[in-house]
C-alpha positions as CSV (number, residue, x, y, z in Angstrom):
1,K,-19.2,-232.0,80.4
2,Q,-19.7,-228.7,82.5
3,R,-19.4,-225.4,80.1
4,T,-17.5,-222.6,81.6
5,K,-19.4,-219.6,81.4
6,R,-18.0,-216.8,79.3
7,G,-16.9,-213.4,80.1
8,P,-18.3,-210.3,78.4
9,G,-15.4,-210.6,76.1
10,R,-13.9,-208.0,73.7
11,F,-17.1,-208.8,70.9
12,S,-19.3,-207.3,74.1
13,G,-17.0,-204.3,74.5
14,S,-16.9,-203.6,70.4
15,R,-20.6,-203.3,70.7
16,A,-20.4,-201.4,73.4
17,Q,-18.3,-198.8,71.9
18,E,-20.4,-198.6,68.9
19,R,-23.4,-197.7,70.3
20,E,-21.7,-194.8,72.2
21,A,-20.1,-193.9,69.0
22,R,-23.6,-193.8,67.1
23,A,-25.1,-192.1,70.4
24,L,-22.2,-189.5,70.2
25,F,-22.8,-189.3,66.1
26,A,-26.3,-188.6,66.9
27,E,-25.7,-185.7,69.6
28,A,-23.2,-184.1,66.8
29,R,-25.5,-184.1,64.1
30,Q,-28.3,-182.8,66.1
31,R,-26.1,-179.9,67.2
32,E,-25.2,-179.1,63.6
33,D,-28.7,-179.0,62.8
34,R,-29.7,-176.7,65.6
35,A,-26.6,-174.3,64.5
36,E,-27.5,-174.8,60.8
37,A,-31.2,-173.6,62.0
38,D,-30.3,-170.4,63.9
39,V,-28.0,-169.3,61.3
40,L,-30.9,-169.5,58.5
41,E,-33.4,-168.0,60.9
42,R,-31.0,-164.8,61.2
43,A,-30.2,-164.8,57.3
44,S,-31.8,-162.4,55.0
45,V,-30.3,-164.3,52.0
46,V,-30.1,-167.9,51.5
47,L,-27.8,-169.1,48.8
48,A,-28.6,-172.7,47.3
49,T,-29.3,-174.6,44.2
50,L,-32.2,-175.5,42.7
51,T,-32.0,-179.3,44.6
52,G,-30.7,-177.8,47.5
53,V,-33.9,-176.0,48.4
54,E,-35.1,-179.4,49.0
55,S,-32.6,-180.6,51.5
56,N,-33.7,-180.9,55.1
57,A,-32.8,-177.6,56.3
58,L,-34.7,-175.7,54.0
59,R,-37.7,-177.8,53.2
60,D,-39.8,-176.0,55.4
61,R,-39.0,-172.7,54.9
62,R,-40.5,-170.0,52.8
63,F,-39.3,-166.7,51.2
64,D,-40.5,-163.8,49.8
65,L,-38.3,-163.5,46.9
66,A,-36.7,-166.4,45.0
67,V,-33.9,-165.2,42.1
68,V,-32.7,-168.0,40.0
69,D,-29.7,-167.0,38.5
70,E,-28.8,-168.8,34.8
71,A,-32.5,-169.9,35.0
72,T,-32.0,-170.6,30.9
73,Q,-30.0,-173.7,31.6
74,S,-32.2,-175.2,33.7
75,V,-34.8,-177.5,33.2
76,E,-38.5,-176.3,34.0
77,P,-39.1,-178.9,36.9
78,A,-36.4,-178.0,38.9
79,V,-36.9,-174.1,38.6
80,Y,-40.5,-175.0,40.4
81,L,-38.7,-176.1,43.5
82,A,-37.6,-172.8,44.1
83,L,-40.8,-170.8,42.8
84,L,-43.1,-172.8,45.1
85,K,-40.9,-171.9,48.3
86,A,-41.6,-167.6,47.6
87,G,-44.5,-165.3,47.0
88,R,-42.5,-163.3,44.0
89,A,-39.4,-164.6,41.5
90,V,-37.2,-163.1,39.0
91,L,-35.7,-165.3,36.8
92,A,-32.5,-164.4,35.3
93,G,-30.5,-165.7,32.3
94,D,-30.5,-165.6,28.1
95,H,-32.6,-167.5,26.3
96,L,-30.4,-166.6,23.5
97,Q,-27.8,-168.6,24.8
98,L,-27.4,-172.6,25.5
99,P,-30.4,-174.2,26.7
100,P,-30.7,-177.1,29.6
101,T,-28.9,-180.1,28.8
102,V,-31.0,-182.7,28.0
103,L,-29.7,-186.1,26.8
104,S,-33.0,-187.8,26.4
105,E,-34.3,-187.3,22.9
106,A,-37.6,-188.3,23.9
107,A,-37.3,-185.6,26.6
108,Q,-36.3,-183.3,24.1
109,K,-39.1,-184.0,21.8
110,G,-41.6,-183.5,24.6
111,G,-40.5,-180.1,25.4
112,L,-38.0,-180.6,28.2
113,A,-35.2,-179.1,26.6
114,V,-37.2,-175.5,26.8
115,S,-36.5,-173.6,29.7
116,L,-39.4,-172.0,31.7
117,F,-37.6,-168.5,31.0
118,E,-38.2,-169.5,27.6
119,R,-41.7,-170.3,27.5
120,L,-42.5,-167.3,29.8
121,A,-40.3,-165.1,27.6
122,Q,-42.3,-166.3,24.1
123,A,-45.6,-166.0,26.3
124,R,-45.2,-162.8,28.3
125,P,-42.7,-160.5,26.8
126,E,-43.8,-157.3,28.5
127,A,-42.6,-159.6,31.9
128,V,-38.9,-159.3,30.3
129,V,-36.4,-156.7,31.6
130,T,-33.4,-156.5,29.1
131,L,-30.1,-155.5,30.9
132,A,-28.6,-153.4,27.6
133,E,-25.2,-152.4,28.8
134,Q,-22.6,-155.1,29.4
135,H,-19.8,-154.6,31.0
136,R,-17.2,-157.3,29.0
137,M,-16.8,-157.0,25.4
138,N,-15.1,-154.4,23.5
139,E,-17.6,-152.7,21.0
140,R,-16.5,-154.0,17.8
141,I,-16.8,-157.8,19.6
142,M,-20.3,-156.6,20.8
143,R,-21.8,-155.1,17.7
144,Y,-22.9,-158.2,15.8
145,P,-24.3,-160.6,18.6
146,S,-25.8,-157.2,19.2
147,D,-27.4,-156.7,15.7
148,A,-28.4,-160.5,15.2
149,L,-29.6,-161.8,18.1
150,Y,-30.6,-158.8,20.4
151,G,-32.1,-155.9,17.9
152,G,-29.2,-153.7,18.4
153,R,-30.2,-153.0,21.9
154,L,-26.8,-154.0,23.5
155,R,-24.6,-151.3,24.1
156,A,-20.7,-151.2,25.8
157,H,-20.0,-149.8,28.8
158,P,-17.2,-146.6,28.3
159,A,-15.2,-148.5,30.8
160,V,-14.8,-151.3,28.0
161,A,-15.9,-150.3,24.8
162,R,-12.4,-149.4,23.7
163,H,-10.4,-151.8,26.0
164,A,-8.2,-154.1,23.6
165,I,-4.9,-156.1,23.4
166,D,-3.9,-154.9,20.0
167,A,-5.7,-152.6,17.1
168,E,-7.8,-155.6,16.2
169,P,-9.8,-156.8,18.7
170,L,-11.7,-158.7,15.8
171,E,-10.2,-161.0,13.6
172,V,-11.7,-163.8,11.7
173,I,-9.6,-166.0,9.5
174,D,-11.0,-167.8,6.7
175,T,-9.4,-171.1,5.8
176,A,-11.9,-171.5,2.3
177,G,-9.6,-173.4,0.1
178,R,-6.9,-174.2,2.4
179,G,-7.6,-178.0,2.4
180,F,-8.3,-178.3,6.0
181,E,-11.2,-180.9,6.0
182,E,-12.8,-181.8,9.2
183,E,-12.4,-185.6,10.3
184,T,-14.6,-188.2,12.3
185,P,-12.6,-190.1,14.9
186,E,-13.2,-194.0,14.4
187,G,-15.9,-194.9,17.1
188,S,-17.2,-191.4,17.5
189,E,-19.6,-188.8,16.3
190,S,-17.4,-185.6,17.1
191,K,-15.4,-184.2,14.8
192,L,-11.9,-182.6,14.4
193,N,-10.2,-180.8,11.9
194,E,-6.1,-181.2,11.8
195,G,-5.3,-178.3,9.7
196,E,-7.2,-176.0,11.6
197,A,-5.9,-177.1,15.0
198,G,-2.2,-176.3,13.4
199,L,-3.5,-172.9,12.5
200,V,-5.0,-172.2,15.9
201,A,-2.0,-173.4,17.4
202,T,-0.1,-170.3,15.1
203,E,-2.4,-168.2,16.2
204,L,-2.5,-168.8,19.6
205,M,1.8,-168.3,20.0
206,R,1.0,-164.8,18.0
207,L,-0.9,-163.6,20.7
208,L,1.6,-165.3,23.8
209,Q,4.3,-163.5,21.9
210,A,2.2,-160.3,21.7
211,G,2.6,-160.3,25.5
212,V,-0.8,-161.7,26.4
213,A,-0.3,-163.9,29.7
214,P,-1.3,-167.8,29.2
215,R,-4.0,-167.6,31.8
216,D,-5.6,-164.2,30.3
217,V,-6.8,-166.4,27.1
218,A,-8.4,-169.6,26.1
219,V,-9.4,-172.0,23.1
220,I,-12.7,-172.8,22.5
221,A,-14.2,-175.1,20.0
222,P,-17.9,-176.9,19.6
223,Y,-16.6,-180.4,19.3
224,D,-14.7,-182.3,22.2
225,A,-12.6,-183.9,19.4
226,Q,-11.3,-180.6,18.7
227,V,-10.6,-179.7,22.1
228,Q,-8.8,-182.9,22.9
229,L,-6.8,-182.4,19.6
230,L,-6.1,-178.6,20.9
231,R,-5.1,-179.9,24.3
232,Q,-2.5,-182.2,22.7
233,R,-1.3,-179.4,20.4
234,L,-0.7,-176.6,23.0
235,A,0.2,-179.3,25.9
236,A,3.6,-177.3,26.5
237,H,1.4,-174.2,27.7
238,P,-0.7,-175.5,30.5
239,D,-2.1,-172.2,31.7
240,V,-3.8,-171.7,28.6
241,E,-7.3,-173.0,29.1
242,V,-8.8,-175.4,26.3
243,D,-12.6,-176.2,26.3
244,T,-15.7,-176.7,24.6
245,V,-18.2,-173.6,23.9
246,D,-20.7,-175.6,26.2
247,G,-17.9,-175.6,29.0
248,F,-17.1,-172.1,28.5
249,Q,-20.9,-170.5,29.0
250,G,-20.6,-167.9,31.7
251,R,-17.1,-167.5,31.7
252,E,-14.7,-165.2,30.0
253,K,-11.3,-164.3,29.2
254,E,-9.4,-161.5,28.1
255,A,-8.9,-163.1,24.7
256,I,-10.7,-165.9,22.9
257,V,-9.4,-168.1,20.0
258,V,-12.5,-169.8,18.5
259,S,-12.0,-172.8,16.5
260,L,-15.0,-173.7,14.2
261,T,-13.8,-176.8,13.0
262,R,-16.5,-177.8,10.3
263,S,-15.1,-177.7,6.9
264,N,-17.1,-180.2,4.3
265,E,-18.3,-179.8,0.7
266,G,-21.9,-180.2,1.6
267,G,-22.0,-177.3,4.2
268,E,-23.0,-179.6,7.0
269,L,-22.9,-177.9,10.3
270,G,-24.3,-180.5,12.6
271,F,-24.9,-178.6,16.1
272,L,-23.4,-175.5,15.1
273,A,-26.1,-174.5,13.1
274,D,-27.6,-173.8,16.5
275,I,-26.9,-170.6,17.0
276,R,-27.1,-170.0,20.5
277,R,-23.9,-171.7,20.9
278,M,-22.2,-169.6,18.8
279,N,-23.5,-166.6,20.5
280,V,-21.7,-168.1,23.4
281,A,-18.7,-168.6,21.7
282,L,-18.7,-165.1,20.4
283,T,-19.1,-163.2,23.8
284,R,-16.4,-164.9,26.2
285,A,-13.9,-162.3,25.1
286,R,-13.1,-159.0,26.7
287,K,-10.6,-157.3,24.3
288,K,-9.1,-159.8,21.9
289,L,-11.9,-162.5,19.7
290,L,-10.0,-164.2,17.0
291,V,-12.1,-166.6,15.1
292,V,-10.8,-169.6,12.9
293,G,-13.2,-171.0,10.4
294,D,-13.9,-172.4,6.8
295,G,-16.2,-169.5,5.2
296,A,-17.0,-171.9,2.4
297,T,-18.7,-174.3,4.7
298,V,-20.2,-172.1,7.0
299,R,-21.4,-169.3,5.2
300,R,-24.0,-171.1,3.8
301,H,-25.9,-170.5,7.1
302,P,-27.1,-167.0,7.4
303,F,-25.9,-166.2,11.0
304,Y,-22.2,-167.2,9.8
305,D,-22.6,-165.2,6.4
306,G,-23.7,-162.0,8.3
307,F,-20.8,-162.4,10.8
308,F,-18.1,-162.7,8.1
309,R,-19.9,-159.7,6.4
310,Y,-19.3,-157.8,9.4
311,A,-15.9,-158.7,9.9
312,E,-15.0,-157.7,6.3
313,S,-17.2,-154.7,6.8
314,I,-14.9,-153.6,9.3
315,G,-11.6,-154.7,7.9
316,A,-11.0,-157.8,10.4
317,W,-11.6,-160.6,8.1
318,S,-8.4,-162.4,6.2
319,S,-7.8,-165.5,4.6
320,A,-5.5,-168.6,5.8
321,W,-2.9,-167.9,2.8
322,E,-2.3,-164.6,3.7
323,R,-1.7,-165.3,7.4
324,E,0.8,-168.3,6.5
325,A,2.6,-166.0,4.0
326,A,2.8,-163.1,6.9
327,T,4.2,-166.4,9.4
328,P,8.0,-166.0,9.5
329,A,10.1,-169.4,8.5
330,P,11.3,-171.2,11.7
């Protein structure tokens, strides 16, 4: 039986369309690359992530100066990607705040959690320039971190030194003896504190009723379980941001409420003992910082004992019993 010869058919047509589409895409990509190269040739400043400097557009380019912002949160190998592209470099950051996030314990022990910035600051302190004047915090909020961590060198710009929401820019509420014990959720290593979360919610309502806009206040805690609990408690106020301390690094709000969370007979602090984390927590507020925590637990660490002593010395300390007694009955 003789077979009939088939014509090109719809499949041949599809293949032709596919080839044409590929050719058009390749041409468009070439034009995009040429346009990108033209923009880069004329640019005096190029912004990129550390991994982005190895993109096709930047891979073969050299620069006079590399400026790495938040260098203390970058692992050392990533910083080298930028440094290898320039004859001079400036690393900006604060090694007294949170270090790079490194999940591997072996890598941490091997030194990957120590940033290049921190290593250079220790090896070549003469190369470090401290920006002493800050433009964020009320002077009372700034004073203890400055004295405890920066040798008292920080100073508040006159425009912010006295700015405040009320007469008490710093308040520390001590829950010692109140019975607000921490808990560990099942299947988790995180911590939460139901009683403290309730007090934090009450204090937040005080701020909102005093006229602070919800978008201008944040509630932060060191533990994710406490953050999730607080989000449930504050669900009626979706414009109030609730996050971990780590998630709030580099951020600021007019008012910050900090929930320390830990409360136990053994005085165990976990990673709260890393005072770099608390340095972040204490320096996010512009006009109002309110810290809620169990002094009987945290004051066994000298940094927290110093903070509570400072609060007492300026009349910023109060007990949870006093606060609750002053709260009108519903």
